[in-house]
C-alpha positions in Angstrom: 31.8 23.6 -21.3 28.6 21.5 -20.9 28.8 17.5 -21.1 26.1 15.2 -21.7 26.8 12.0 -19.4 24.1 10.3 -19.9 21.7 12.3 -21.3 19.0 10.2 -21.1 15.1 11.4 -21.4 13.4 10.2 -18.4 9.0 9.6 -18.9 6.2 10.8 -17.3 4.2 7.4 -16.3 0.7 7.8 -16.5 -2.1 4.8 -16.5 0.9 2.3 -16.5 2.6 3.5 -19.1 6.2 6.0 -19.9 4.8 8.5 -21.8 6.3 12.0 -23.1 5.1 15.0 -22.3 2.6 16.6 -24.9 4.6 19.7 -25.3 7.5 17.2 -26.2 9.7 19.7 -24.2 12.0 18.4 -21.5 14.3 20.0 -18.7 17.9 19.0 -18.5 19.2 18.2 -15.1 22.7 19.4 -14.0 25.4 17.5 -11.5 25.7 20.1 -8.7 29.3 18.4 -8.1 30.0 19.5 -11.7 27.7 22.2 -13.4 28.9 21.7 -16.7 27.2 17.7 -16.8 23.9 17.0 -17.9 22.8 13.7 -16.2 19.2 13.4 -17.8 16.3 15.3 -18.5 13.0 15.0 -17.6 9.5 16.0 -19.0 8.6 19.3 -19.0 4.5 18.5 -18.7 2.0 21.1 -19.0 -1.9 21.0 -17.6 -3.2 18.9 -20.3 -0.7 16.2 -19.2 -1.7 17.0 -15.7 -5.2 16.8 -16.5 -4.8 13.0 -18.3 -3.2 11.8 -14.7 -5.7 12.9 -12.7 -8.5 11.8 -15.0 -6.9 7.9 -14.8 -6.3 8.1 -10.7 -9.9 9.2 -10.6 -10.8 6.3 -12.8 -8.4 3.7 -10.9 -9.8 4.9 -7.9 -13.0 2.6 -7.6 -11.3 -0.8 -8.3 -7.8 -0.3 -5.9 -9.8 1.0 -2.8 -12.1 -2.3 -3.2 -9.1 -4.6 -3.0 -8.5 -5.7 0.2 -5.6 -3.6 2.7 -4.1 -6.9 2.5 -4.0 -7.3 -1.1 -2.9 -3.7 -1.0 0.0 -4.5 1.2 1.4 -6.7 -1.0 2.1 -4.4 -3.5 4.1 -2.1 -1.1 6.1 -5.7 0.2 6.5 -6.3 -3.8 7.9 -2.8 -4.1 10.2 -2.7 -1.3 12.3 -5.8 -2.5 12.4 -4.1 -5.9 14.0 -0.8 -4.3 16.2 -3.2 -1.8 17.3 -4.9 -4.7 18.2 -1.5 -6.7 19.6 0.4 -4.1 22.6 1.5 -5.1 21.1 2.7 -8.7 18.9 4.6 -7.1 21.6 6.4 -4.7 23.9 6.8 -7.2 21.0 9.1 -9.0 20.0 11.0 -6.2 23.2 12.0 -5.4 24.3 12.6 -9.0 20.9 14.9 -8.9 21.1 16.8 -5.2 24.6 16.3 -4.5 24.0 14.0 -1.0 27.0 11.9 -0.3 26.2 8.7 -1.3 26.1 6.8 1.7 23.4 9.0 3.1 21.8 8.7 -0.3 22.2 4.7 -0.1 20.8 5.1 4.0 17.5 7.4 2.3 16.8 4.6 -0.3 17.1 1.9 2.8 14.9 3.9 5.1 12.2 4.0 2.3 12.4 0.3 1.8 11.6 0.2 5.8 8.8 3.1 5.5 7.2 0.4 2.7 7.1 -2.1 4.4 5.6 -0.5 7.8 2.8 0.6 5.8 2.4 -2.9 3.8 2.1 -4.5 7.6 -0.7 -1.5 8.1 -2.8 -3.3 5.9 -3.5 -5.9 8.5 -4.5 -3.3 11.3 -7.7 -2.6 12.7 -8.5 1.0 11.7 -12.3 1.4 13.1 -14.0 0.7 16.4 -17.1 -0.5 17.7 -18.7 2.0 19.7 -21.3 1.5 22.7 -24.8 2.7 21.8 -27.1 4.2 24.2 -30.0 2.3 21.9 -30.7 -1.5 23.0 -28.8 -3.8 20.6 -27.7 -1.4 18.2 -24.3 -1.5 16.7 -22.3 1.4 16.4 -19.1 1.4 14.6 -16.7 3.8 12.6 -15.2 3.0 9.0 -12.2 4.8 7.7 -12.4 5.2 4.0 -9.6 6.8 1.1 -10.0 10.2 0.7 -9.7 9.7 -3.1 -7.0 11.4 -5.8 -3.8 12.2 -3.5 -1.6 15.0 -5.1 1.8 14.5 -3.5 4.3 17.3 -4.3 7.8 16.2 -2.5 10.8 18.5 -2.6 14.0 18.0 -3.5 16.5 17.4 -0.5 15.1 13.8 0.6 14.0 12.6 -2.9 13.8 9.1 -1.8 12.3 9.3 1.6 9.7 11.9 1.6 7.7 10.8 -1.4 7.7 7.4 0.1 6.4 8.4 3.5 3.7 10.4 1.4 2.7 8.0 -1.4 3.0 4.7 0.6 0.3 5.7 3.3 -2.0 7.0 0.5 -2.1 3.5 -1.0 -2.6 1.0 1.6 -5.8 3.2 2.7 -7.1 3.0 -0.5 -6.0 6.6 -2.4 -5.0 6.6 -5.9 -1.8 9.2 -6.4 -0.3 11.9 -8.7 2.8 12.7 -8.1 5.0 16.1 -8.7 8.5 15.7 -7.7 10.6 18.9 -7.5 12.9 19.4 -10.8 15.7 19.3 -9.3 15.1 15.1 -8.5 12.4 14.4 -11.2 14.9 11.1 -12.4 15.2 9.8 -9.0 11.4 10.0 -9.1 11.3 8.5 -11.8 13.4 5.5 -10.6 11.0 4.9 -8.0 8.0 4.5 -9.7 9.7 2.7 -11.7 10.0 -0.2 -8.8 6.4 0.2 -8.4 5.7 -0.2 -11.6 7.6 -3.3 -11.6 6.2 -4.6 -8.3 2.7 -4.7 -10.7 1.2 -1.9 -9.4 -2.5 -1.8 -10.9 -3.0 1.0 -14.0 -3.7 4.5 -12.7 -3.1 4.1 -8.8 0.2 6.1 -9.0 1.0 8.8 -12.0 3.8 10.6 -11.8 4.1 14.6 -13.8 7.7 15.8 -14.2 7.6 19.6 -14.9 7.5 23.4 -13.3 6.7 23.5 -9.9 4.7 26.9 -11.1 3.0 24.9 -13.5 2.3 21.3 -12.6 2.7 22.0 -8.5 0.3 24.7 -8.6 -2.1 22.5 -11.0 -2.2 20.4 -8.8 -3.3 22.2 -6.2 -6.3 23.7 -8.1 -7.5 20.8 -9.9 -11.2 20.3 -8.7 -10.8 16.2 -9.5 -7.6 16.3 -6.6 -9.5 15.4 -3.3 -6.3 16.0 -1.1 -2.9 17.7 -1.2 0.4 16.6 0.8 3.2 19.4 0.1 6.6 19.3 1.8 8.7 22.5 0.7 8.9 26.4 1.4 6.6 28.5 3.4 5.8 30.7 0.7 4.5 28.0 -2.3 3.0 25.9 1.1 0.5 28.8 2.0 -0.4 29.3 -1.5 -1.2 25.1 -1.9 -3.7 26.1 1.0 -5.3 28.8 -0.5 -5.7 26.9 -3.8 -7.1 23.8 -1.8 -9.2 25.3 0.1 -10.6 27.3 -3.0 -11.8 24.0 -3.7 -12.6 22.2 -0.7 -9.6 20.0 -0.9 -8.0 18.7 2.1 -4.3 19.9 2.7 -1.0 18.7 4.6 1.6 21.1 4.5 5.2 20.7 5.6 7.6 23.4 5.7 10.8 25.2 7.0 12.4 25.1 10.5 14.7 27.6 12.3 15.8 24.5 15.1 17.9 25.0 18.3 19.4 23.5 20.4 20.2 24.2 23.9 23.6 22.7 25.6 23.5 23.1 29.5 26.1 22.9 32.0 25.5 19.5 32.9 25.7 18.2 29.6 28.5 15.8 28.0 30.3 18.4 26.1 32.0 16.0 23.8 29.1 14.5 22.8 26.4 17.6 22.7 28.9 19.2 20.2 29.5 16.1 18.2 25.8 16.0 17.6 25.3 20.1 17.3 27.5 19.7 14.2 26.2 16.7 12.8 22.9 18.1 13.1 24.0 21.9 11.5 25.7 20.1 8.7 24.6 16.5 7.8 23.8 16.6 4.0 25.0 20.1 4.1 22.2 21.5 6.3 19.8 20.9 3.6 17.3 19.5 5.8 14.1 21.5 7.1 15.2 19.5 10.6 18.6 20.9 10.6 20.2 22.4 13.7 20.4 26.4 13.1 20.6 27.8 16.5 22.9 26.5 19.4 22.2 28.1 22.5 24.9 27.4 25.1 25.1 28.2 29.0 27.8 30.6 29.6 29.8 29.1 31.7 30.8 26.0 29.2 30.5 28.1 26.5 34.5 29.0 25.8 34.8 25.1 25.6 31.7 24.0 23.5 32.6 26.6 20.8 36.3 25.4 20.8 34.8 22.0 20.4 31.9 22.5 18.3 35.1 24.6 15.5 37.3 21.5 15.9 34.9 19.1 14.9 33.4 21.6 11.9 36.7 21.9 10.3 37.7 18.4 10.4 34.5 17.5 8.0 35.7 17.2 4.6 33.7 18.6 1.5 34.0 17.2 -2.1 32.2 14.8 -4.7 29.3 12.9 -2.8 30.8 9.8 -4.5 34.4 10.0 -2.5 34.2 8.1 0.5 36.2 10.3 2.6 33.3 13.2 2.1 31.4 14.2 4.9 29.7 17.1 3.1 28.7 17.3 -0.4 27.6 20.6 -2.8 24.6 22.4 -2.2 22.0 21.1 -4.6 22.2 24.5 -7.4 22.9 27.5 -8.0 20.3 29.3 -6.6 20.7 27.7 -3.5 24.5 28.3 -3.3 23.5 32.3 -4.0 21.1 32.0 -1.0 23.3 30.5 1.4 25.9 32.6 0.3 23.6 35.8 1.1 23.2 34.6 4.3 26.5 34.4 5.3 27.5 37.7 3.9 24.0 39.1 6.2 25.8 37.8 9.2 28.6 39.3 8.4 27.2 42.9 7.8 25.1 42.5 10.8 28.2 42.2 13.0 28.3 38.6 13.8 31.7 37.1 14.4 32.9 34.4 12.0 34.9 31.6 13.6 35.2 29.0 10.2 33.9 28.7 6.8 32.1 31.2 5.3 33.8 31.3 1.9 32.6 29.5 -1.2 35.6 26.7 -1.8 37.6 27.3 -4.3 40.4 25.3 -6.4 40.3 22.5 -9.0 38.4 20.1 -6.6 35.5 22.7 -6.5 35.6 25.3 -9.2 32.5 23.5 -11.0 30.6 22.6 -8.6 28.5 24.7 -5.5 30.6 24.0 -2.5 30.4 25.8 0.6 32.2 24.6 4.1 31.0 24.0 7.8 30.3 27.6 8.3 30.2 28.5 12.8 29.6 32.3 13.8 29.3 33.3 17.3 28.4 36.8 19.0 25.2 36.2 17.4 22.0 38.5 18.3 18.7 37.1 18.4 17.8 39.8 16.4 20.1 39.1 13.5 18.9 37.7 9.9 21.1 34.3 10.4 19.2 33.9 13.9 15.6 34.3 12.6 15.1 32.8 9.2 16.1 29.6 7.5 19.2 29.1 5.7 19.2 25.7 4.2 22.8 25.4 4.5 25.8 24.6 6.6 25.8 27.4 9.0 25.5 27.1 12.6 24.9 30.1 15.4 26.3 30.0 18.6 24.2 31.9 21.3 25.5 32.5 25.0 22.9 32.3 27.3 22.9 32.8 31.3 20.0 30.2 32.0 17.9 27.3 30.9 14.7 29.8 30.7 16.5 32.1 29.2 17.4 29.5 26.4 14.2 28.1 26.1 12.2 32.1 25.9 15.1 32.5 23.1 14.5 29.0 21.4 11.1 29.6 20.9 11.4 32.7 20.0 10.5 32.1 16.1 7.5 31.5 13.7 8.7 28.2 13.3 8.4 24.8 15.4 9.6 22.0 14.0 12.4 20.7 15.8 14.6 20.9 18.8 17.1 19.3 21.7 18.5 20.1 24.7 21.3 18.4 26.0 21.3 17.5 29.9 21.9 14.9 32.3 19.0 16.4 34.2 16.0 14.7 34.2 13.9 17.0 35.6 15.1 19.7 33.0 14.6 17.4 30.3 11.0 16.7 30.5 10.5 20.6 31.4 12.2 21.2 28.0 9.5 18.9 26.3 6.5 20.4 28.1 8.0 24.1 27.2 9.5 23.7 24.0 7.2 25.3 21.3 7.9 22.1 18.5 6.4 19.2 16.9 10.0 17.0 17.4 11.7 16.9 20.9 14.9 15.7 20.9 16.6 14.7 24.4 20.5 14.7 24.1 20.1 13.6 20.5 20.5 15.5 17.1 17.6 17.8 15.3 17.3 15.4 12.8 15.9 12.5 12.4 12.3 10.1 12.0 11.3 6.7 12.5 8.4 5.4 10.1 6.1 4.7 13.0 6.4 8.0 14.6 4.5 10.8 13.7 6.1 13.6 12.2 5.6 17.6 12.2 5.8 20.7 13.3 4.3 23.3 15.2 3.7 26.9 14.4 4.2 28.0 10.6 6.6 24.8 10.1 3.2 22.6 9.5 -0.2 22.9 9.0 -0.9 20.9 12.2 -1.5 17.4 10.7 1.1 14.8 11.2 2.9 12.5 8.4 4.3 8.8 8.9 3.1 6.5 11.8 -0.1 5.8 12.4 -1.1 9.2 11.9 -0.9 9.2 8.6 -4.3 7.4 8.5 -6.0 10.8 9.7 -5.0 12.6 6.3 -5.5 10.1 4.2 -8.5 8.7 5.1 -12.4 10.2 6.3 -14.8 8.5 9.1 -18.1 7.3 8.3 -20.1 6.7 11.9 -22.3 3.5 11.1 -25.2 2.5 13.4 -27.2 -1.0 12.3 -30.2 -1.3 13.6 -32.2 -4.8 14.6 -35.5 -5.3 12.8 -37.5 -6.0 15.5 
């Protein structure tokens, strides 16, 4: 039986005004911990709504880019303060929308606050340079300018941090933004935008358009007045975004999938390695692009590592994200659960041995939600589907190896290249791993997830368009460079 606990209709935000979609239609958002509960509705926007948002972003560009970076940074500081003040409210909505446990969504809000404060301070940093000229008394310098209207397309798995790490640098460098969040977390997106609104952001600088990705996301990528697209999501959609952007000369930035490996060597701290491998695989119910999916374990320690991993995986409690004793919430949607269970069944069919988990949870606590327990396989060969394809769920494959070289070769044998980790006490081996592994993010004795605002984030191969987000690297995407020569008049 369907229940409408908080069936508020959340509006789009265009030109400083909260407004309904021109179609008059809305989309219901369901709680993945209780599929019968609709927690609110978002706008089912169409291309007319998108055109209106882009036109206002374009009109606001001149005034916004002509503010000093310090002034723009002040808006980000105020937004950070408002988000921090309302952290519990925003985190609660994110947990309701996509299921992640409350302490993780609360941490994500605070991470968003840190990102905003970091980029607010970037408004005070020099981003041009003065160069020597071959001509006597000439002054040669570079100046960075905004690219224009930026389309931001964000996923549901990090509904707070990822939008902010795209929007904040776009704004500090003088761009205006049209923001299209994943439909599953459109309410959380509205609450983020509300913080910018309360901070007094000028009209048209940030615009929110909710709706179906096939309409609004694709429309953003196709739009002739959008100068750049920053996308995080699936490889299939990301590649289509790139094709569309190139067609009308827009730059694009893609962060996509991962099949992230860890290597556990015979000199590792096994308790530490097992703990962080399980955390990396199971945190956020495995729904992270940086989640650990493959563990290559040296044969001499394999049995002990297997024992520790299974014990730690079985100790994790699955349930409603608001239960303080729970470690894993539900998967984000019916489709997510269907996909993850298909991969688990595929693993069984192809001959992998199930060590724990592997069945959807049932019973009174679970029957209304999308709950899957931590699942670990062994006897996984490198050609199996669960060793090759991104699962995006709480599933880990243990693979025995005979040497470091074999482990690295197998870890690199994938279309993806986002993150990787090694557990070892051998510093020479660790630095060899840094050189040899084909990923954009490398961890030594740490889990494959995690990112800090000041550090570049991004992958290699099909995990990324090779651009980088966060840190000072963000200016390479959100600005373009002018070279200026000043010749003195004799």
